[in-house]
Each structure stands twice: as structure tokens, then as C-alpha cells.
N, C-alpha and C positions, 0 to 999 in steps of 0.2 A: 457346812452342812454335806460336802462332799463325802466325807468319813461316815458320816451318818446314812447316807445312801448306800455306800460300800458296805457297812456292815448289815443292814435291813436285805441285801442281797445276798450275803454269806448266810445269815440266819433261815433266809427263804429255801437257800440250796441245801442246807444240812437237815431242814425239814423234810425237803422233799427226798433226800437220800435216806433219811430215817424211815420214811413210809416205804421206801422200796427195799429196806433190809427187813423191815417188819413183815412184808410180804414174802420176802425170800425166805425169812426163817419158818413162816406158816407152810410154804410149799415145799419145804425139803423133806418133810415125811413122807415116807414111802418111794423115795427116788433113789434111783442108782447115783453112785457117788461122781460118775461122770456126768451126769446131768446137772449137778450142782455148781459147777465152776463158774455159771455167770453168777449165781447167788453169792458164792464165796467171794468173787470179785467186787460185787456191790457192797458187800460187808467191810471189805478192805478199804474201799474207797470212802466209806461212810467213817469208818475209824480213824483215816487219814485227815479227814476234813475235821473231826472233832478234836485231834491231836493239834491240829493248826489252829483252832479256835482257842484252846485251852493256852496254846503258846503265846497267840494275841492278846488274850485276856488283860494282861498287864498294861500293854501299850493301850488298849482300848480305855482302860481305867484313867490312864493319865489324860487321855484326850478330853475325856468328860469333865475332869477336875479343870481343865482349861476353859471351859465352855462357861460363861457367866449364867 
């Protein structure tokens, strides 16, 4: 069950970062490029998290199969 708690935490963090990215995309309109650095960093962090989740999906599937 530790792995399930870990995945719940990962998904909650991905959701939080998704909201941050959505907020950043909405706030970019009308700003100078230099002011967007924080938003761009948030987007990169979100993309990295999603790539990590995609890479771990196969491993997660194997764990689910092992559970009765």
C-alpha cells in the first residue's frame, strides 16, 4: 500500500502543478517576456512531472497486476 500512497501524492502534485501552469498561461497575455520567466519555469516543471509519470506508467501497471 506504500506504492499506492506514493502514487496518490504524485498525482496530487501533478494536479497542483497543472493548476499552476493553467494560471500561468492565463496570466501571460499582455506581459513582457522577462516577466514570464516564472511561468515558463512552472510549465517546464509540469512537463517534466508528466514525462516522469509517463515513464513510470508501465511500472505502475505491473504493480497493479501483482495486487490481488
